[in-house]
N, C-alpha and C positions, 0 to 999 in steps of 0.2 A: 217167415216169423215176423211179429210185429216189433216196431222199434222199442216198445216199452216192456217186451216180454222179459221175464227174469230168467237169468241163465245161472245155473249152479255149477260154477267152475272156480277152482283155486289152483293156481300153478306153483305153489310153494309148499315146502315141508319144514322151514326154518322157524321155529317157534319164536324166535326173537323179533321176527318183523311185525312191525305196527302198521295198520292200514287207516286210511281216512277217506271215505267213511268206512267203519268196520261193520260189515254184515255178512250174513251167510251167503246170500245171493246178490248179484248185480245186474243191472239192466244192460243190455247190449249197447255197446259204445260208450258206456259210462266210465269216465276216468277215475282211477283210484290212487292216491298218494301212498307211497310206501316209505317207511323210515326205519332205523335200526338204532340200538343203543350207542352211546358215545363211542366214538373210535371205529365205528363200522359204518358201511354204506350199503344199501341194496344194489344188487347188480342193475335194477331198473328203479328209478324213483317215480316213474309214471307208467301205469299199465291201464289196458281196458279190455273188456271181454267182447269177443265176436264170434259169430257163428257162420260157418260155411255151408249151411243147409243141413239136411237130414239124411241119414243112412238107415237102412233096414237091418235090424239085429234081432234074431229070433223071431222074425215075423212082425216086428214092432218098429216103428220109426224112432230113431235116436238122433238127437241133435249133435252135430259135429261142431263142439265148442272149442275155441282157440283163445289165446291171449296174445295181445301185441304189447310191446314196451317201446317206450321212446328213447332213443339213444342220444349220445352226446351233441349230436348235430340237430336234434328235434325231429328226426324221422321215426315213423312208427314201423317197427319190424316185428316179425314173428318170433315169439319166445319158444326156443327149442329145448330148453332145459330148465330145470327148477329155479325159481328166484330164491337167493338166500342172502344173508348178511356176509359182507367181505371186509376183512381188515383193510382199512385204507392205507395203512403204512405197515410195512414189513421189515422188521430188523432180526436177523437170524442170530440168535446167541453165540453160535460157534464162530461168527465173524467179529465179535467184540475183541479188541485188542487192549489189554489192560497192563500198565507198567506201574512203577512206583510214582510217577510224575504225570502220567497222561491217561485218558480214556478216549478210545476211537471206535466208532461204530459205522458200519455201512447200512444204509437205508434205501428201500424201494418204495415208491408210490404206486400201488396197484390200480388206482382209479385217478389218473392224472387230473381230471377236471375238478376232483374234490381236494386237491393238495395245493390250492393256491394259497400263498402268503403263510406257509408253514414256518414255525420258528423253533429252533433247538436251543436248550437252556442247560447250563451246568451250574450246580449251586451245591454249597455245604448242607447236608441232610439234617444237621442240627447244631446248636451252639456248641462251641468247644470250651474247654476249661483248662486252667493250669494244671500240670506243667506243659501239657500238650495243646497249646493255642493254635488254631489253624485260621489262616486269613480267608476272609470271604472272596470267592472268585466271581468275575464278571463275565461269564461265558455265555454269550448269546450270539446267534447267527441265523439269518434268514436263509431258508432252503429253497433251491430252485430246481426245476426240471423233475424228471421222473425217478431218479436214482442219485445217490451221491454219498460222501463221507463227511461225518461231523467229528471234530476233534476238540475236546475240552481244552482250554488254556492250561499252562503249567499248574500242576496241582501238588499236594503235599503227600508224602508217602503215608500209607496205612491209615488212611482217612476216607470216611464214608461220604459219598456225593450222590445228589440226586439228578439223574440224567433224564430229562424230558423232552418230548417233541409236541408241540402245541399247535393247534389250529384255532385262530381268532374267531369268536372272542375268547372261549373258554373251553374248547374240545380238547381233551388230552388223548392223543393218538398213541404215545408211549411214554412210558415212566418206569425207571428201574433204579433201585439203590445199589450202588456199585462201590466197593472198597478198592483203593489203589493198593498195589502190592507192596510188600515190606522192602526195606533197603537196610544197609548196614546202620548200626546206631551210632551216636555221637560218642566221642571218647569221654571216659570217666573224668571228672573234674576234681573230686575230692577223695583223697586218700591220706591216712595219717597212721603213725605208729602209737598205739595205746601205751603209754608209759607204765601203766600198772599191770598190764598182762604181757606186754612185749609182742603183741599181735598187731598185724595190719588190719585196719578197718577202712571201710569206704562207703559212700553214699550210694544206694541203689539206682540204677539208671531207669528213667521212665520209659514205658513203651510207647513213645511218640512215633517212632519210624519203623515199628515192628515189635512183636511180642518178644521181650528179652528172656531168651532160653537159658542163659548162663554167662560165664565170665571166663576169659582166657587169661590166666596168671602166670607170669614168668618171674622167677626170683633167681638172681645171680648173687651168690654170697661169696666173700674172700675173708680169710682169716688174717688179721692183723699181725699175729705172731708167726705166719707161714705164707709168704706172698706167692708161693707155688701151688697152694691149695685153692681149688675153685670148685664150687658146688653150684649147679644149675638145675633148677626145678620148674617143670611145665605141668600146670594143673588145668583141668577143666572143672569148674565150679558151677552149681546149680544156681539158678536166678535168685532163690531166697537166701543165699549165703552172703553175708556182708562183712565176714571176718576170717582170717587165717593165720595161723601161727607161723611165725619165722623158724627156719632151721636154727637148731641150738648151736651156738658157736662161742668162742671166747669173747670176752668183752671188747669192744671197739671194732667188732667185724663190720666190714662195709657190704653194703646191700645195694642193688640196682633192681628195681622192680618195673615191670611193664604190665599194664592191665588194657584188656579190650573187652567190650560188650559183645555178645552174640545174639543175632537173630536168625531166622530161617534163611535169610539172604547172605549170611556170613558175618565174619568179624569186623568190627569198626576199627576206626584209627586207635592207635595205642597212646596212652599216657605213660610217662616215664617219671620216676622218682628215684633220687639217690640219697641215701642217709647212712649214718653210722650209730651203732648201738653204744653210745658212750654217755657220759652224764650229761653233756650240754645237748646232745641230740643233733648237732650241727652235721651237714654233709661234708664229707672228706673225698679228695680225689682217690679213684681206685688205683692201687699199687700193684702192678704185675711183676714179680721178680721170681723167675722159674729157678729151679734148683740147679746147681752146677754139676758137671760131670767131670771127674779128673782123669779116668782111665781111658784114653782115646788112642787108637792105633790107626793113623792116616794110611799106613801101607796095607794093613789087612781090611780097612773099610769097617772098623768095628768100633764100638764104645761099650763100656760095662756101666750098667745102671744098678745102683743101689735100691732095690725095690722093697717096700713094706706094705702089708695088707691095709687097704682102706677100711676104716672102721664102718660098720654097716649094721642095719637092723637084723635081728636074728633070722628073719624069713628071706633075706636078700641072698642071691646068688653069689658064690665065692669066684666066679669066673670073671678075671680082669682082662681088659684089652690094652695093648700097647699100640697107640696111633702115633704115627710119624707124619710130620709135615716139614718140608724144606722151607722154613721161614723162621723169623724171630718177631713176626708182627703180632702184636697183641690181640688184634681182632681175630686173626686166624686161630689163636688159641681157644677163644670162646667158640669160634665156628666148628672147630675140630671136636670140641669137647660135647657140643650139643648136636652135631651133625651125624650122617650116616656114611661114614668113610668106605670108599670102594676098595676091591682088592687092588694089589699093587699092579701098576701099569708104568713101565719105563718111559713109555711115549708121552705119558701125561704128566710126568713129574713137573713141578713139585706139589701136585695134589696130595692131600692127606690120604693115607692108606693104613690098614691094619697089618702090623708087623708080627704080632703074636697074640694068642689067646692063652692065658695062664691060669691055673687053678692055684691062686695065691693065697696060702694060709699061714705063711711065715715069712720072715725076711729072707731075701735072696739076692744074689748078684746076677743079673741077667746080661748076657752078650747080645747086644743089638748090632745087627748086620752081618750074622754068621752064615746066612743063606738058606736056612731051614724053611720048608714050606708046609702048609697045612690046609684043611678046608676053609677057603676064604680069607687066608692070611698069607704073607710071604715077609720073611725077615731078610730083605734084600740088603746087600752090601751097600755101606754109606759112601757118598761121592766125595772125592777130594776137592776141598775148596768150598763146600757148602755149608750153609747155616742150617741147623736142624732144631726143632722144638718136639719133644716126646712127650706124650700124655699117658700116664697110666690112669685108665678109665674103668669105673664101675657103675653099671647102669641098673637101676631099679625101676620096674614098671608095675602099675596096677591099672585098675579099670580107668581111674579118672586122674592119674598122675604119672609123671615120668620123672626121675631124678638121676641126673648125671654128675657124678663126683669124679674129679680129675686131680692129679698132681702132675705138674709140668716140669720138664728138665730142658735146659737149653745148653747147646754147645756148638762149636764149629770144628770142622775137620780139616786140619792142615793149613789153617791160617795162623801164621806166627805173629807173635807180638800181642800186646794187650788189646782186647776188643770190648766194645761196650754194647750193652744190650739196652736200648732205649725205647720201651714200650711208648706207643703213642699217646696212652692216657696217663702216663706217669711222669712226674717232674724230676724223678731220679733216674740216674743210669748206673748200671752194675758193671764193674771191671772184673774180667776174668781172663785167664790165660789158657788157651788150648794146649793139649799135650801133643 
């Protein structure tokens, strides 16, 4: 073959490859420069066509055309496969690690000679606005070697960031918009009692740390006329609700309200308010004063409780529970009323336990400690020398709310002389004489 003979051979199938010069045929030993779109690199940047002579095919001479490519050391080698555009940088999506405050990715440079002076950048995807203002981050890092890990600096939850890997001066090898994960919301700051409607109102939480999906509202109410009465309501409200009516009680009832915002990540910290529905609207200390029990028999380990049905909505169950706790602690009273007491276990006393389940429709005297058993309850004998708090409890449940209404009784078995019941939250003490 002559040096200037044109050879018709092209060893590529990738339509993205650009050639300089771009012709159909090339001269023997003519160098051709290859390039790819931004972010890609041809497997060879320089190639040339060569001939190893002729062979006979179907009785005709055929040129044996080959291509050579120049490797990173500058040597010309035979090209044994197609020339194509290759991603310079590879980031496998499955390796992305995203939390509420960080983004981490693993990168691999597939063409080390093309990855010099790479730079990774983390930045806000766009301007933020009140009430969810995000601070700009300065996340820049030079990448070295053939593979590694890039971690953005501390970020803000539920915020969109642009993560890019650049090759100077302006080649973008990788770019992705990534939202950090949600976290628990801040606690609600503004809650008040509407004097006109008697309802609780609050300012909706912004979705800064996650989409607000609702509110957890817990209301504890006590009657000023009956210190042994306790009503605890636990509600799950939707995110568009900013008002809820209080349980109806007598004037000057005391309330404790806790509220938490909810996102997919869970409930945030709770805000707490205490107030009293009187004319001045000022908060008053909660007064716990359980009803006394007069008929106590230390020798038999029993006490007679005068029980009255708890008023209830028409659709509520009539089944009342008697819950026993060996304590006079006021916090334990709330915990037993709201909690899930376990069956009686002598080895675990003084845990709260269910002593009886009663279909209470009319007033009755109930003998506590007579030893009867049933499904999930045990009316165990009372222990000499112990303090007891007993709750008559009615539970009403719906899809979005749970209401626990309790009346408490307090007494001691076999401790002679006047005793005081001094709840930790009450400035007053009650005197009573056990039988």
